[in-house]
C-alpha positions in Angstrom: -21.8 9.7 -18.0 -24.5 8.4 -20.5 -22.8 4.5 -21.1 -24.1 2.0 -23.8 -22.0 -1.1 -22.8 -21.0 -3.1 -26.1 -23.2 -6.7 -26.0 -20.6 -8.2 -24.8 -20.1 -6.4 -21.9 -24.0 -5.9 -21.1 -25.4 -7.9 -17.9 -21.9 -9.4 -17.0 -20.9 -8.5 -13.4 -18.1 -6.3 -14.6 -19.7 -3.9 -16.6 -22.7 -3.6 -14.6 -20.3 -2.3 -11.6 -18.2 -0.7 -14.5 -21.2 1.6 -15.6 -22.7 2.7 -12.8 -19.3 3.7 -11.9 -18.7 5.7 -15.3 -22.6 7.6 -14.7 -21.6 9.0 -11.4 -18.9 10.7 -13.2 -19.7 14.2 -13.9 -16.7 14.8 -16.1 -16.2 18.4 -14.1 -11.9 17.8 -14.7 -11.6 18.5 -10.7 -9.7 15.2 -10.7 -6.7 16.3 -12.8 -5.7 18.8 -10.9 -4.9 16.4 -8.3 -3.6 13.6 -10.3 0.0 12.7 -10.1 0.5 11.5 -13.7 -1.4 14.5 -15.5 0.8 16.9 -13.3 4.1 15.4 -15.0 2.5 14.7 -18.6 0.3 17.0 -19.0 -1.7 15.1 -21.3 -5.4 14.6 -20.7 -5.6 10.4 -21.5 -2.9 10.4 -18.2 -5.3 11.8 -16.3 -8.4 10.1 -14.1 -11.2 11.8 -16.7 -9.3 11.1 -19.8 -8.4 7.3 -18.7 -12.5 7.1 -17.7 -13.3 8.2 -21.5 -10.9 5.3 -22.8 -12.3 2.7 -20.6 -16.0 4.0 -21.4 -14.9 3.5 -24.8 -13.5 0.2 -24.8 -16.9 -1.0 -22.5 -18.9 0.5 -25.6 -17.3 -1.4 -28.5 -14.7 1.0 -29.3 -11.4 0.5 -30.7 -8.6 -1.4 -27.9 -4.8 -0.7 -28.9 -1.7 -0.8 -27.4 -1.5 3.2 -26.6 -5.0 2.4 -24.9 -2.9 0.1 -22.7 -0.8 2.4 -21.9 -2.4 5.5 -20.7 -4.2 2.8 -18.2 -0.5 1.5 -17.2 0.6 4.8 -16.3 -2.1 5.1 -13.7 -0.6 5.1 -10.3 -4.0 3.6 -8.6 -3.0 6.5 -5.9 -6.7 7.3 -5.7 -6.1 10.7 -5.0 -8.6 12.0 -8.1 -11.3 10.0 -5.2 -10.1 12.3 -2.2 -10.9 15.2 -4.8 -13.9 13.6 -6.8 -17.0 15.9 -5.5 -19.2 13.3 -7.1 -17.8 9.6 -5.2 -16.7 8.1 -8.2 -14.7 4.8 -7.4 -12.1 5.4 -10.2 -9.9 2.6 -8.4 -12.4 0.0 -9.4 -12.9 1.1 -12.7 -9.1 1.1 -13.8 -8.7 -2.1 -12.2 -12.0 -3.1 -14.7 -10.7 -1.4 -17.8 -7.3 -3.1 -17.7 -8.2 -6.4 -17.3 -10.6 -5.8 -19.8 -7.7 -4.4 -22.0 -5.2 -6.5 -21.4 -7.5 -9.8 -22.4 -8.0 -7.8 -25.5 -4.7 -6.6 -26.3 -2.0 -8.5 -24.3 1.3 -8.5 -23.9 4.7 -8.7 -25.7 6.8 -12.0 -24.7 9.2 -9.5 -22.7 6.6 -7.4 -20.7 4.7 -10.7 -19.7 7.9 -12.5 -18.7 9.0 -9.1 -16.8 5.9 -9.3 -14.8 5.3 -13.2 -14.4 9.0 -12.9 -12.6 7.6 -10.0 -10.5 4.8 -11.8 -9.3 6.5 -15.1 -8.7 9.8 -13.5 -7.4 8.6 -10.9 -5.1 6.1 -13.6 -3.3 8.7 -16.8 -2.9 10.5 -16.3 0.5 13.4 -18.0 -1.0 14.0 -16.0 -4.6 13.4 -12.8 -2.9 15.2 -13.3 0.1 18.2 -15.2 -1.5 18.4 -12.2 -3.8 18.2 -9.7 -0.9 20.7 -11.5 0.7 23.1 -11.5 -2.1 22.4 -7.5 -2.8 23.2 -6.5 0.7 26.7 -8.4 0.6 27.7 -6.7 -2.5 25.9 -3.2 -1.1 29.4 -2.4 0.1 31.3 -2.8 -3.3 28.9 -0.6 -5.8 28.4 2.8 -5.8 26.6 5.1 -3.2 23.7 5.9 -5.4 23.1 1.7 -6.6 23.4 0.9 -2.8 21.1 2.8 -1.6 18.6 1.1 -3.9 19.5 -2.0 -1.8 17.2 -2.1 1.5 19.7 -2.5 4.4 18.9 -5.3 7.5 17.8 -4.1 10.8 17.4 -6.6 13.8 13.8 -7.0 14.4 14.0 -7.3 18.6 11.8 -9.9 20.7 8.1 -10.4 19.4 6.5 -11.1 22.6 4.8 -14.5 22.9 1.0 -14.6 23.3 -0.1 -13.6 26.9 -3.0 -11.7 26.9 -6.5 -12.3 26.5 -6.9 -9.3 23.9 -5.7 -10.7 20.8 -5.2 -9.7 17.2 -3.9 -10.8 14.2 -0.9 -9.9 12.1 -0.5 -10.5 8.4 2.6 -12.6 6.9 3.1 -10.2 4.0 5.4 -11.4 1.1 8.2 -8.2 1.0 8.2 -6.6 4.1 9.0 -9.7 6.4 11.9 -9.6 4.1 13.1 -6.3 4.1 12.0 -4.8 7.2 10.9 -7.7 9.6 11.5 -4.8 12.6 8.2 -3.0 11.8 5.3 -5.6 12.8 8.0 -6.8 16.0 7.5 -3.2 17.0 3.8 -3.0 16.9 3.9 -6.1 18.8 5.8 -5.0 21.5 3.6 -1.6 21.7 0.3 -3.6 22.1 2.0 -6.6 24.7 2.6 -3.7 27.1 -1.1 -2.2 27.0 -2.1 -6.0 27.1 -3.2 -7.0 24.0 -1.1 -10.0 21.8 -0.2 -9.6 18.2 -0.2 -12.9 17.1 1.7 -14.4 13.7 0.0 -16.9 11.9 0.9 -19.7 9.3 -0.6 -20.8 6.4 -1.3 -17.1 5.1 1.0 -14.8 2.9 0.4 -12.2 0.6 -2.2 -9.9 1.0 -3.1 -10.5 -2.7 -1.9 -6.6 -3.8 0.6 -7.7 -6.3 -1.0 -9.9 -8.6 -3.8 -7.5 -8.6 -1.8 -4.8 -9.9 -0.9 -7.2 -12.5 -4.0 -7.5 -13.7 -4.1 -11.6 -12.4 -7.3 -11.6 -10.4 -7.8 -14.9 -10.2 -4.3 -15.4 -8.8 -5.7 -12.2 -6.3 -8.2 -14.1 -5.3 -7.2 -17.0 -4.6 -4.4 -15.5 -2.3 -7.2 -14.1 -0.4 -9.0 -17.1 0.0 -5.8 -18.7 1.4 -5.6 -15.1 4.1 -9.3 -16.1 4.8 -8.7 -19.9 5.9 -5.3 -19.3 7.9 -7.2 -16.6 9.6 -10.8 -18.1 10.1 -10.2 -20.0 13.3 -8.7 -17.5 15.2 -12.2 -14.8 13.9 -14.2 -17.7 15.3 -12.0 -17.5 18.4 -12.8 -13.8 18.6 -9.8 -12.1 17.7 -10.1 -8.1 18.4 -8.9 -7.3 14.6 -6.4 -8.0 11.7 -3.4 -5.4 12.2 -1.5 -4.9 9.0 1.3 -2.6 9.2 1.7 -2.1 5.4 -1.3 0.7 4.4 -0.6 -0.9 0.8 -1.9 -4.1 1.9 -4.6 -3.1 4.4 -6.4 -1.3 1.9 -6.4 -4.5 -0.2 -7.9 -6.8 3.1 -10.1 -4.4 3.3 -11.4 -4.9 0.0 -11.7 -8.5 0.6 -15.6 -8.5 0.9 -15.7 -7.1 -2.2 -12.8 -9.3 -4.1 -15.0 -12.2 -3.5 -18.6 -11.0 -3.1 -19.2 -13.3 -6.2 -17.6 -16.4 -4.3 -20.5 -18.0 -2.8 -17.8 -20.0 -0.3 -16.5 -17.2 0.3 -18.5 -14.5 0.7 -19.8 -14.0 4.0 -16.3 -14.6 5.5 -14.5 -12.2 3.4 -16.9 -9.6 4.4 -16.2 -10.5 7.8 -12.1 -10.2 7.4 -12.8 -6.9 5.8 -14.4 -5.7 9.0 -12.2 -6.8 11.2 -8.5 -5.3 9.1 -7.1 -2.5 10.7 -4.2 -0.2 9.8 -1.5 0.4 12.6 -2.7 3.8 13.8 -6.4 2.2 13.7 -5.3 -0.1 16.7 -2.7 2.1 18.3 -4.9 5.5 18.5 -7.6 3.4 20.7 -5.3 2.6 23.5 -3.7 6.0 23.5 -4.6 6.8 27.2 -2.6 3.7 28.1 0.4 4.4 25.8 0.6 7.4 26.9 2.2 7.0 30.2 4.7 4.5 28.8 5.9 7.0 26.6 9.9 8.3 27.3 9.6 12.0 26.9 13.5 12.6 27.8 14.9 11.4 24.6 14.9 15.2 22.7 12.6 15.4 20.0 13.1 14.7 16.1 12.2 16.7 13.5 10.3 14.4 11.3 8.8 14.4 7.8 5.8 12.4 7.3 5.2 10.7 4.3 1.2 10.0 4.2 0.9 6.5 1.6 -1.5 7.0 -1.0 -3.2 3.8 0.7 -3.2 5.2 4.0 -4.6 9.1 2.8 -7.0 7.8 -0.3 -7.8 4.7 0.3 -8.3 3.6 3.5 -9.2 8.3 3.8 -7.0 8.3 7.2 -5.8 11.8 7.3 -3.6 13.3 10.2 -4.0 10.5 13.2 -0.3 9.3 12.6 1.1 12.9 12.8 -1.1 13.3 16.1 0.9 10.7 17.6 4.3 11.5 16.5 3.9 15.3 18.0 2.1 13.8 20.8 5.3 11.4 21.5 7.4 14.7 21.5 8.2 14.8 18.0 8.9 18.2 15.5 6.8 17.5 12.4 8.3 19.8 9.6 6.0 21.2 7.1 5.5 18.9 3.5 4.4 20.8 0.5 2.0 18.4 -1.5 1.8 16.0 0.7 -1.4 14.7 -1.2 0.6 13.6 -3.9 2.2 9.9 -4.5 5.9 9.2 -4.1 5.8 6.9 -6.8 6.2 3.2 -5.8 2.7 2.3 -6.2 3.2 -1.3 -6.0 5.1 -2.7 -8.3 4.7 0.7 -10.6 8.2 2.1 -9.9 9.7 -0.8 -11.9 7.3 -1.0 -14.8 7.4 2.7 -15.2 10.7 3.6 -13.6 11.2 7.0 -15.3 7.9 8.5 -14.3 8.5 6.8 -10.3 11.6 8.1 -10.4 10.5 11.7 -11.4 7.5 11.5 -8.7 10.5 10.6 -6.1 12.5 13.5 -6.7 9.7 15.6 -6.5 8.7 14.0 -3.6 11.9 14.0 -1.5 12.3 17.6 -2.2 8.9 18.2 -0.4 10.2 16.1 2.7 13.7 17.1 2.6 13.1 20.9 2.1 12.9 21.5 6.2 15.9 19.4 6.6 14.3 16.7 8.9 16.6 14.1 11.0 14.1 11.5 9.6 11.7 10.4 7.3 8.7 8.3 8.8 5.8 6.8 6.8 3.2 3.9 6.5 4.0 1.4 4.1 6.9 -0.4 3.0 6.4 0.3 -0.6 7.2 3.9 0.0 9.6 3.5 2.5 12.2 1.7 0.3 11.5 3.6 -2.9 12.0 6.9 -0.8 14.9 5.5 1.4 16.4 4.6 -2.8 17.0 8.7 -3.5 18.1 9.7 -0.1 20.9 9.2 2.4 18.0 10.3 6.0 16.7 7.5 7.6 13.3 6.4 6.2 11.3 4.6 8.8 8.0 3.0 9.7 5.8 5.8 12.3 5.2 2.9 14.3 9.3 2.3 15.0 9.6 5.9 16.3 6.6 5.1 18.6 8.5 2.1 20.0 11.5 3.6 20.6 10.0 6.1 22.7 8.4 3.8 24.5 11.4 0.8 25.4 14.6 2.7 23.8 16.8 2.2 20.7 17.6 -1.2 22.6 14.2 -2.7 21.5 15.8 -2.8 17.8 19.4 -3.4 18.7 20.7 0.1 17.9 22.8 1.1 20.7 
């Protein structure tokens, strides 16, 4: 796609990156066929090709309005279009650049700005978010069932084995997941411990930075990435094998630290090393499968499992089919799920900022997941878990918890 950047963007890092991405686009439109928002809304400007044209117009000095911002805000950044694109257009990076520029030009209403600030600060604060979650769980018994489903329940984490092995991997501290579902990381720690790997918790880190990045707070996202790099770096120098991220939405962010901090001379090399060490859960479990398989109890009976592959896993990290293979290998029956490539509507803070679209996507996804009447819905991202669980009475679990149960029994997290 031929582009003539306006002087304000010509020669700038964002302008040069955006121009290179735009030139890769041949405006074929294949992306629209797999775009969830285009399928729902039927508007070319609510699909990847239309948004690319809007961003091109902005970069060439064209008019920028609140309507431009609305169409970019409606993008889930699910990156399904990247999977479909025959030209390898890096749409996710392009839309991040476009949103930042448009926000600088258009701004936000005081109410919208306040809501976004509250999300950033509230979800990142253990005190604020943890306190609100605790109050919500107490109130859960007194509110209608439909409303109660939107409040995540509490499950005991179970034991986290103390570091005792020569082989070590680090765990991302995170922000939301430790409060909502601490059992996920603990389950992975137990699984890895049985095969001679210690999963180590590190102080000093925290949110991966995806939350502020979703909200166009680029500097804040970089600051969080630097904090994690600083927390992990001594362990990297000591020889840890990997940095394991059980939430795929956070994992795709950490894997992008090299790009996020590429222009920071003090952190670029370290961030690139961190990104190279980042692994999704399945990327550390699958290579150890020969050791894990004999430890799996196959006498517990199969469950009918519907697996939802998060967009960050299948489109962001390009990991497809590996979790499903493990679930089958531990004796579960995986039911077919239609339109598995489509987003559930969680998408970071999207379900809060765009509730109508997110709710429709959730209903569509649950209809596909529940069509074959599974006993449990499994996924690989905390955002998808909580979003889907708010719309169904079926249990929604991280797949590593199902493996943990097969290895240790349900007593590992206190469910017997």
